[in-house]
N, C-alpha and C positions, 0 to 999 in steps of 0.2 A: 762846118760853116758853109752855108749855101749862098753864094753870091753876097757874101758879107753878112749873111744872116746867121746868127748862132743856132746850133742844133742841140736838142736834148733827146737822148735816146732812152727808151724803157724796154726792158727785155723780160720775158717769162720763160722758164724751162720746164720741160716735161720729162717724164721717164723715158728711157731708151725705147725706141720703137714708136714714139709719138712725135707729132710735128713740133718744130720749134719756130716761134714767131717773134720777130723784132718789130717794134713800133717806134718810128722816128717823129718827133714833134719839132717844128721850127717856127720862128716869128720873123716877120719882115720889119726892118727898121723904118721903112718908108711910111709907116703908119697903117699899112694894110695888115690887118690881122687875118690869120688863116692857119689852118692846121693840115699837115700832110701826113698821112699814115702810110707807112711802107711795110708791107708784109713780105719778109724774105723767108722763103721755104728752103730748108736744106734738103738735099736729095734723099729719098726714103730707101734704106738698104734692105731690111728684113720686114717685109710688109705682110707675109702670109704665114698661117699656122700649118704644120704638117697635117696630112690627111691619111686616115686608115679606114678599113672596113669597120662596120659596127659590130659584127658577130663573126666568130671563127669556130669551126668544128675541127677537132683533131683526133687522131688515133695513134696510140702508142702500144707496142707489144710489151707485156711484162718481161722483166729481165733485160729490157732494151731501153736506150735513152732518147732515141730519135722519134720526134713527133711529126706526123704527116698532117698538115693543116689544109683546110679547104675553106676559103681561098688561101693562097700562099700569103705569108706575112710580108707585105710591101707597104712602105709609107711614101707618100708624094708630098711635094712642097712647090707651090707656084713661084716661089722665089728662085727656083732653079733657072738657069744654071749658075746663079751667083754662088760664089764661094762662100762657105759658111752658112749664109742665110738660106741657100737652096739645098743644103746637104742635111741628111738625117744622121744625127750622131748616135742615136740608140733608142732602145725601147725600155720601158719601165713597167714591171708587173706589180699589181696591187692585190693584196689578200694575205691572210694569215696562214702560215705554214704551208705555203705553196711549194710543192716539190719540183717546180720547173723554173727555168731561167730562159731569158730571151737573149739571143746572140746576134749581133749586127754583122752581116756579111759584106755589104757594100754601101758606103755612105752616099755615094752619088746616085745610086739607083734606089736606095731605101730598102733594100732586100735584107731580111733577117729570118732567123729560125728560132723555134722553141725546143729546148732539150730538157730531159729529166735530170735532176741533180743526182739522184740515186736510182738504183733498180726498183722498179715498181712491182707491187704484188696485187694481182687482181683479186685474190681471195680476201685481202684486207680492205681495198677500196676500188670499186669498178670505174668510177667517174670522178673527174676533177673540174671545177669551174672557178675562174678568176677573171680579172680585168687587166688590160694592157694599154699602154699609152706611149706614143712616139714623140720625140722632141728633136728639133733641129740644132744646128751648131751655133746659132746666134749671129752676131755681127763680126765676130772675130775669133781668133784662136782661143781667147779666154772664155768664149761662150756667152759673152754679154748679149743682152737683148734676145735670149733664147725663147723660142716659142714651142708650145706643147699642143699636141693633137687632143681630140676628144678621147674618152675611155671606151675601149671596145671589150665586149664579153667573149671569153674563150671557153669553149666546152671541149674537154678532152676525155675520150673513152679509152680505158686500158683493155687491150685485147688479151684473152686468156691463152695460156699454153697448157697443153695436156700433160701436166707434170704429176698428177695423182692417179693412183689406181683404185678401183672399187674396193670397198671394205664391207664385209657383212656385219649387220647390226648385232647378231648373236654369235657366240663361239660355237654353238651347236644347236641343232633343232631336233625335237622329238615329237613323235605322233603315234597314235594308237588307232588301228582300224580293226574292223571285224571282218573275218573271213567271208568270202562268198559275195562281196559287194564291190561295185565299181563306183568310185568317188569322183566328183568334179574337181575337188581340191582336197587333198589330204593335209598338206601343210604348206604354208607360204614362207619362202625365204626372201630376204630383202637385203640389198646392198646399197651403199651410198658412196658418192664420189665427192672429194673435197674441192674439185676444180670449180671456178666461179662461173664459167660460161655454160649456157644451156647445152651446147654441143658436147662438151667434155664432162659435164657433171651429171648427165643423164645416163642411166643404165639401159643399154639398148637390148641386151640379151643375157639369158642364163643358160647354163649347159650342165647336164649330168655327166660327170667324168667317168663314173663307174660303168663298166661295160656290161651288157647282157642282163639288165635288170628290167622288170616289168613296170617301169615308171617313166614318165616324161614330164618336162617342165616347160612352161610357156614364158613369154617375154616379161611377164609380170612376176615371175617367181613362184607360181602355183604348181605344186607337184601333184600329179594324179597317177593312178595305176592304169596300165593299159590292158590288164586282164584281171579276172577274179583271183583273189589270193587264197591260198590254202594253208591253214594253220599247221596241219600235219606235215606239209612239205617244208615250210620255212616259218619260224616263229619271229624272226627279226631280220630286217634288211638294213644294211649300212650303205648309204649313198654319199659320194663325194660330189659336191656341186660348186661350180665356179661362175663368175659374172664378168661381162664385158661392158665398158662404157662406149659411147658413140664415137670415141676416138680410137676404138679397137684395143684399148688397154685392158689387160686381164687382171682379175682380182689378185691382190698381193698374196692372199692366203685363201685356199679353198675351204669350204665349210663341210662339216660332217652332219648328215641327216640320218637319224635312227627312226625306223618305222617298225613298231611292234604289231604283230598280228595276233589278234585275240580270236578265240573260237567264237562261234555264233553266240550272241548274247543270251545268257541264261540268268534269270533272276536268282539272286543268292546274297547271302551276307558276305561282305568282303572287308579286308583290312584288319584281320585279327590273327594272332598267333595261335596255332593249334596246341603248342606246348607253352605252358605258363608256369614258371618256377616261383615257389613261395618259400621264403626263408623264415624259419621260426622266429617269433618275437618281433616281427616288423609291422604288426598291425594289419590293417586292411590293404588289399592289393587289387587295383583296377584290373578287371578281366578283359574288357574290350575298349581300351582307350581310344582307338582309331577306327572302330567298326562303322560300316555304312551299308545300306541296303541298295543293291542294284536291282532296279525295277524295269530296266530296258525301255525307259521312257513311256511306260504304261501308266496312265493316270489311275491313282488309287484313292478310294474313299475312306477306308479304315484298315487298320492293321492290328493284329494280336500276336503276341509272342510269349512262349513259355520257356523259361530257362531252368534246367534241372541240373543239380549237382549230385552225382551218383556216389554215395558213400556207404552203400550196403555192405561192401566187402571190408570196411574198416571197423574193427571192433564189433560192437553190437549194433550195427546199422549206421554209425558215424563216430567221429572222434569225441570221446567223453573222458572225464577223469577216470583213471584206471585204479583208483583206490579200491579197497575191499568194499563190498556192498554195505557192510555195517558202517564203515566210515562215511560212505556216501549218504547213508540215511541220516547220520548225525550232522553232516555238512548241510543237508537240506532242511534241517530243523526238526527231524523226527525225535520224539522223546525216547527215553531208555526203554529197555525191554525187548529190543529187536535181537533175534537169534539168527545167525548166518549158518545155513545148512550146507553150503558148498564153499567153505573157506579154502584159501590157498593152503596146501599142506605145510604143517609146521609141527613142532614138538608138542604143542598144546592141542592141536586139532589135526590129527593124522588120518582120519577116516576117508579122506579124498585122495590118499596117496597113490592108489592103484589106478585111478582114472586117467585116460589120455586127455591132454590139454592142448592148447594152441602151441605153435612152434616158437613162441618167444614171449617176452614181456613188453614189447613195444606198445601193445594195445591191451585191451581187456583180457583177463584170463578166463577162458571158457572151457567147459568140460564136454567131452563127446561120449555119447551113449550109442553103441552100434547094434543094440538089440540082444546083446548077450551079457551086458554088464549092469551091475546095480550095486549100491552100497547101503550098509546099515548105519543109521545114525546112533551113536552111543546113547545108552540110557541116561536120562537126566539132562540131556542137552536142551530138550524142548518139553515144557510142561504146559499143555493146552487143556483148558477146561471149556468144553463146548458150550457150557451155559453162559460163559462170558464172551464178549466180542473179541475177535482176533482177526489178523490180516495175514494173507499169503501173497507174496510178490515174487515174480520170477521173470527172467529173460529167457525166451525160448525161440529156437529156430527149428521148424519142423516142415518136412515135405509131405507130399501126398501119401496118406497112410493106407493101410489095408483095412480089412474088416475087423481085425482084432483090436482090443483095447491096448493102449500104450500109456502106462502109468508114469506120471511125473513125480507125485508124492503120495505115499500110502501109509496109513496107520492101521495095522491089523493085529489079530491075535498072534501072540508069540508062540503058543503051543496049542495042541489038541484040536483047535477049530480054525476055520478059514474066514472068519467074519472080518469085514472091512469097516472100521469105525468111521474113518473119513479118508477121502482120497481125491486127488486131482488127476484126471486122465484125459487123453485125446482119443476120439473114436469117430471115424468117418468125417474128418474135418470139423468135428464139433469138440468144443471144450466142455467138460462135464465135471461138476463138483458133487461128490457123494458125501452126505453128512447124516450119519445115523445117530439118533439121539440115545442117551442112556435110558434105562428103564425108569418109568415113572408110575405113579399110582393109576393113572388113566391109560388104558391101552388103546389109544386113538391113533388114526393115521396122522402123520405129520410130514411136511415137506422133507424129502430125502435126497432127490437128485435135481440139480439145476443144469439145464442144457443151453448152450449158446452156439449158434451156427455162425461161424466166422471164416471169411476167406483168409484172414491172417494166419490161421492155424496151419494151412497147407501151402503157403506161397514160398516156402524155403527162404524167408527173410526173417531178420531179427525183429521181435516185438516184445514190448514190456507189458506184462499182465499183473494187475493188482486186484485181489478179491477182498473186499471188506465184508466180513461175515458177522452179523448180529442176528442170530436165529430169531425168527424164521426168514429174515430179510438178508439177501446177498446182493452186493453191488459189484459189478465187474467194470474195470477200466483197462482199455487196450490202447497203448501209446497215448495215454492221457484222455482218451475219449470214452464216454460212458456207454455201456451196452446193457440192454435188458434181456433176460433169458426168454427164449421162445417156448420153452417147455419146462414145467416143474412137475416132477412125479412125487407121489407120497408113499410112505411105507410105515410099518410098525416100528416102534423103538426096539433096540436090541434087548435081549433077555439078560437078566442079571447074571454076572459071572465074575469070578476072581482071577481070571486069566490075565496075565500081563500083556501089554501091547508092544509091538515092534514098529518103529518108524523107518521106512526105507525110501530111497530115491532111485528112480530109473526102473523100478519094477515093484511088485507087491509081494510080500512074504505070505506064503501059505503055511500057517502054523500046523494044520492037520497033516500035511504031507512033507513039511520041513523043506520047502523049496521055493524058488522065486518064479513068478509068472507075470504075464502082461508087461514084457520088456518094452522100454521106450527106445525109439530110433530118432536121434536128432541131437541138438546141442542145447545145453542148459547153462545158465550162469546166474549168480546173484539170487539164489533161492533163499528167501527170508520168511520167518514166521514171527509175528509180533502179537503177544498175548495181552489182553486186558484193554486194548484201545484200538480204534480204527485209524487208518491213515487218512489225513485230510488231502483235499485236492491240490493244495499248494505244494505239499511234499511230493505228491505223485507227478506233478508237472516238472518239478525240479529234477527228479530222478530220470525223467525221460529227455530233458533238454540237452541238445547237443552243444559242444564247445566249438563247433565249426559250422559254417553256413554262408549263405549269400546275404549281401547287404547292399543298400542303394541309398545314396544321398541325392535327393532330387534338387536340381537347380531351381531357383525361385521362378525363373522366367518360363519354365515348362512344367512346374508342379501341378498346375491345374489342367494342363493339356493331356496328360497321360495318367491313367489309372494303374495303380500298383497293388498287387495282393500277394501275400506270402502264405505258405503252408505252415503248420505249427512248429516244425523243427527247422524252418528256414532253409530247407534243402532245395526248394524250388520257389519261383515267383512268376507271376503272370502280369504282362503289360498290355494295356489297351489304349489306342489313340487313333486319331485321324490325320495327324500332321507328321509326315515322314521326318522332317528336320527335328522336330521336338522329340519324336520317338527315338531317333538316333542319339540325341544328347542324353536321354535317360539310359539307353543301353551303354553308353560310354562311361556312365557313373556306377555301373553295377560292379561290386567288388566281392572278393573272397576274404573271409576273416576266420582265424583260428586263435582262440583266446588261451589255449593251453601253453604253459611254459615249455613243456616238452611234448609237442604234438607227435602223433603217429606218422612216420614218414610213408610216402607212397603216392600212388596215382589216384586222383579223384576225377572221374570223367565228367565232361560238360556236354550238354546237348541243348540247342536252341531250336525249338519248333515254332514255325511261323505260319499264320493264316492271314491272307489279305482279301479285301473286297474291292472290286473295280466298278467304274461307271458302266462299262460294257462287260457283262457277265460272260458273254461268249468268248471273249478274248482275254479274260482275266488270267493273270499269271499265277504260277504255283511256285512257292519258294521252298526249296529242299531244306532238310534239317542241317544245321551247322554243328559240327562236333569238334571237340578239343579235350584237353585235360589239364588239370592243375597238378604239378609235381611238387609235393611237400618234401622239402629237403630234410636230410637227417639232422636233427638238432645236435648241438655240441653237448656231448654226454658229461654230466658232472661226475667228479671223483669225490666220493664221501670218505673223509679220513677221520678216524678215531685215534686220539692220542691222550696220553696221561701217564700216571705212575702205573707201571706194569709189574712191579715186584716189590713187596714190602713185608715187614714182619710186625706182629703185635703180640703182646703178652696174652697168655691163656685166659686171665681174668676178663680181658676185654671181649673175647669170644663168648665167654659164659655169661656176660652181663645181659641185662634186658635190652640194651641198645644194640649190642653186637658190634661188628666191625664194618665200616663203610667200604664198599668194594671199589667205587670209582670216585674218590674224593676230588680229584683234579681232572676229571674227564673233559676233553675239548672236542667238539664236533665241528668240522670245517668242510665245506664243499667248494671245489674249484673246477674250472674248465680251462682247457689249454687251447690257445689259438695260434695260428701261424701268421706272423707279421713280417712283411718285407722290410728289410733295413733300407734306410735312405742312402742313395748312391750319389757320388759327386757328379757323375755324368750319366746321360741316358743309356749309354752303351757300356757301362761299367760291368765287366764280366765277374767281378768279385762279389756282387750282391747275392746274399743268401737269405733264405727265410729263417727267421728266428721264432722260437716257441715261447709264448708269453702265457703265464699262469695267472688267472684272474679269479678272485674269490666271489662267489655268488651266494644268494640266499634263496632257499626253497624249503618246502615242508618235508617232514618225514611221516611215515604212517606205521612203522613198526620198528621196535628194537627187541632183540631176543638175547637173554642171558642164559647160557647153558653151562652145565658142569662138565669139566674135562676129567674123565676118569670115571670112578664109581658114581652111581646115582646118589642123590641125597637120601640119607636115612632119616625118615621123619621122626624117629624115636629120640634123636639127639642133635639134629641140625636142620637148618631151614634158611631160606632167603625171605627177607621181610621188607616191607615198605609201608609207609603211611598212606593207606588207601584214601583217606579224606583229602589229602593234598593232591593225590593223583587224579581223583575225580574232579577236584576243583579246577584242574588244568584241562579238563575235557578228554582225558585218556582213560583207558581200561587196562587192567592187568589180570592175566591168568597165570597160574603157577602149577607146577607138577614136580615130581621127584627128579626131573632132568633139568629144571631151570624155571625161568620166568619169561613171559612174553608181554610186552607193552604195545598196545595197538591204539590207533586213533590218528587223525590228521592234525598235525600241529607243527610249529616252527622248531628248528633245530635248538634254539635257546631253551624252549620249554622242555624238550626231551633231555637236554643237559641237566636241567633242574631236577627232573624226575629221577634220572639215573644217579644223581648225587645222593638220592634218598635210599637207594637199595643197600641193605645191610645183610651181612652173613653172621648167623649165630650158630654156636656149637656148645652145648652145655655138658659135654663129656669129651674133654680135650686131652685126656691122659695119653691116648695112643695116636693123637693127631699131630703131625708135624707140618704138613702143608696141604693146601687145597688150591686147585686151578679152575678158573672160569674163563669163558669166552663170550664176548659181546659182539653182535652184528646188528647194524641198523640198515634200513632200506627205505626207498621211496617208490611210490606208484606201484604198490603191490608186488614188490620184488623186481621192478624194472631196473632200478639202480641200487646196487648193494655196496655197502662199505667194506673196508678191510676187516679181517678178523682181529679184534683187539683182545689179547689174552692177558689175564692178570693172575699172578701167583702170590698167595699169601702164606706166610710161614708163622707157625705158632712158637712163641718163646715160652718155654716151660720154666717155672720158678720153683726152686728147691723148697720143700716144706719139711719141718721136723717130724720124725716118726718115732714111735715108742717101740723098743724091742727089749726083751729081757736079757738078751745076751748077744754080743757082737757075732759070736760064732753061729748063732741061729740066723742072723741077717745076711751073712756072707753068701751062702748058696743062692738065696733069692736074688741077690745082686748080679750074680753071674748068669743065671738062667734067663734073665729078662733082656739080654742083648739081642736086638732085632734090627735096628737101623744104625747106620753110621753117622747120621746127621743129628748132633746134639748141640744145643746152644749153651755156651759157657756163661754168658752174661746172666742167664736166668737162674744160675745155681748159687746157693749160699752155703758156706761152711759154718756149721753151728758148733758150739762147745759140746764136747762129749763128756759126759759125767760117768763116773765109775758105777758100774752096776753092782747090785747087791751080791751077785755071785761072781767070784773070781775064777777065771779059767785056769787049767793046769798049764805047766810049762810046755809040755809036748803039744798041747793044743795051740798055744801061742806061737810056737815055732812053725807049726804047719800052716797056720793062718798067715804068718809073715811071708813064708815062702810062696804060698799061693798068690798072695797079694802082689809080691814082686813080679811073679810070672805074668799075672794079668796086666800089671802096669806096663811091662815090656811089650806085650802083645798089642795093647791099646795104643801105645806110643807109636809102634810101627804102622799100624793101620791108620792112625791119624796122619802121619807124614805122607804116606802113599795117597790117601784120600785128598789131602790138601793140595798136593802137586797135581793130581788129576782135576780137581775143581778149578785151579788156576788155568790149566790148559783149556778146559772147556769154556771158561769165561773169555779167554783171549780169542777163541774161534768164533764167538758170536759176532754177527755183522753189525758192529757199531751200536749194539743195543745197550742202552744205559739202564742198569738195574738199580733203581732208586730204592734202596733198602735201609730200613732203620738199623738192621744188624744181620750179618751173614753168619749163621751158626751151623752151616752145613759141614764144616770140617773140624769141629771141636769135640773132644771127648775128655772125660775126667776119670782118673783112677785114684781111689782113696784107700788108704790103709785104715781100716776101722779101729785098729788098736792105738793109732796115734792120737795125741791130744789135739785140742782145737788149735793151739798155737802152731804146732808143727804143720797141721793141715792148712792153716791160713797162710803161713809163709810159703808153703808149697804152691798154693793157688796163685799167690802174687808172682812167684817166679815163672809159672807157666804163662800167666797173662803177659808178663814182660817179654817172654820169648815169642809169643804169638804176635805181639805188636811189632816186634822187630822183623818178623818174617813176612807177615801179610799186610802190614801197614793199615790195620783197621782203626777207625776212630773210636775214642773212648766215649764220645757223646751218645753213641747208639745204645749203651747199656744203662743209661741213667734210670730209665723206667724200671728195669729189672732190679737194679741195686736198691731203689727206693722201696720196692716191695720186699726185698730181702731184709732191709733194715727194719721194716715193720715186723717181719717175722721174728727177728732177733729180739726186739723190744717185748714182743709177746712172750718169748721164751724166758727172758729175764724176769718178767712178772710171775711166770709159773714157778721159777726157782725161788723167788721170794716167798711164795706160799708154801714152800717146803716140799715141792714135788721133786722127787729124785728120778730124773729121766736121762737117758743116754740118747743124745740127738745124733742122728746119722744124716749124711748127705743123700738127697733124692738122686737117684742115678738111673739113667736109661742106657742099658747095654744091648739094645736091640740091634745095633749095627755090627755086632761081632758075630763072626761065624767060626765054627770049630771044625 
């Protein structure tokens, strides 16, 4: 109330730090209206905000927490020195994941510092930026009416510490230099430092630690030589290099630098092995998989290379199938009628037995003629009618000859005269065919001598010659290429004569003087004569084709850039191109291939001859020949095994029948190879691991099987070996036989040979004196290169007793005793027949004498039997596990018969002896069934004769040949 006037107050409040105003309104009762506004202001305590700088820059060292700020961190407040309002309570940092904190040092002065919360890593982050804000303490201890400053930006840089050492980028460095040159830089080494600062992360210097080497290194890491290097003095230098950063820290590990010294650059083929091993049966083998041509940076416009595979020392010029020439002709499709004049020696063809041959069967078998040797071909081997076409083919190797003629093949008069009917000979490096015609009605000149001048005749290399003769035309093929004669001379036909001719090889027979002349000096093989038909070109090419050679599979991208040409037998090829990169790719795809199952082992030399053309002909390079060799490893040799029944017996009628006895009824031919295989070990260093031998069955062909008689030769009057020729020829094989056995020839599978051998039969139509016959079988592959075991077969003859007619037993007895020759008699084949009384009765004295002699003979035979049986059992036990599969063993049996006894007594005696033998030897009864059946048939026949009224005294057939007196 103001002087009696009532007052009404209105007030309005603001937030702390704002002004507070009170408004008073009063009314006068005197009627005077008026309004008085009073504004009361409270004293202002926190009037000002704190103040700080707008930007700060700081530095902190990594691994430390103290930050040096410029300017220092100080906050000011105009409300000072008032308590609270003029004091700075703290600083607040704004930002995400800021690794710093602000610490208040003095509230009254507003001084503070920034510290790192954790150790900082310059390598992770070099700089940090954030904002900071100061705030005062407000109006009281509770901080009410607090004021904040503006936000200031803080930039802090993390100072680096030289904590890392230099590290080289590579573990080692290599370089190659050419001798005699000084280089500005041979190789550059480079190290890095993980420190973040420029000072500590930079490499300031490098140093070669190895003393006394002709090299230096600059601050950038470039190594160069200080003098010209000499290949003969040092081929490689090994340098140890270290590095320093600008903080003088040395590299944690030094680095090794290898510098190879090469001789002065020489153009050549590089990057191929001189020795290349070829394992048989592996197909083609790349010869130069990494080859490249060093051109010494000389620009080249074109390149030509010739790759030669030297195989002249292998067989007849290269690796070919080593079957007999006759078999090769058949394999190549030649028709029948071919006669081989130089076969491998055998029982059927032994006229080449005395000629020297090669030192083994790994390759072709060739015959050597040294100028003093020649052979005569047996009569009947070749029947050539000069009026019909015929072919002569031969492999020949001949050196420079003299002035004398050297005969390869000659057909001349056998006696009286020295006329040459036809011959093939060499004279002064010329091949000459002499062909004299038989007498005709017209005595005109006709072509008689055909001359070819050939380098092949005298180059000491193997060549294949084929002459197709169809008079008067003669065509010559040498290594598959045709040649025309340069000279043909004429002569009169021969005069008529009945003198027989003699065919010789290696010389010519002079019938008038009975001696050889014009001896050949060189090597021959595969001499063949084929009558009635000429050889076609396809067969000739097949005979000459090699089984080994070079091959190349052109990559598609370079097929058109390089031209490739082969020679006929693929022993050499020529490449032409103008792009070195494409040329090298083709060279890398050249391979060696040998298609033989069992190739000839040994070395095949390789030679690469190269010619290049350059832009500048004056400085064009010359590439020397590159040489190496292919080593064909020894193939795993097959073991050919023959097995089957090797001992059996058959009845005599079977030998005498038209079918005969099959010699090899259950023959089995198997070929195996043995390989060494390492057993699997539990650990890598297991010392108990050993190589084991594994046998593996393989399939391959055979080219000959020979059956020979062991013992006496075959007697053609009463025995023979027979086979169905039609079936043999149907299987593509041929058979020749003689009194010593039979030879099967031709290339075919082992199964086919088994079938043919099962067909061979032995016949003997006079078996009275035959007890056994022995045969031996041997088979071979590749003309005797691989030979089987000797498979021996023994067949025994089972003799069957037949009734014989005699007027008196006393007359038969001496014959029985005198025929004792062999101790081996078969019991199962004998039959005891009924004895009938003869019409003449012997006297009592005669009977007594006969009985005594019979008893004596019985005792002798019984003793011999027991001794022989014991000896036979001992011999069988000593055989090395050999199983004798026999139908019946009759080697230890003999029979003694009293001719005066009746059939019943004899039959009971026979049964007792059989029971005794079974208890001693344990022989099976089944083995004599065939003989018993034959005996029963004989008995039935004898009974029929008795019914017809024939009075016969039947005696036992007896073989006493085993007894000696």
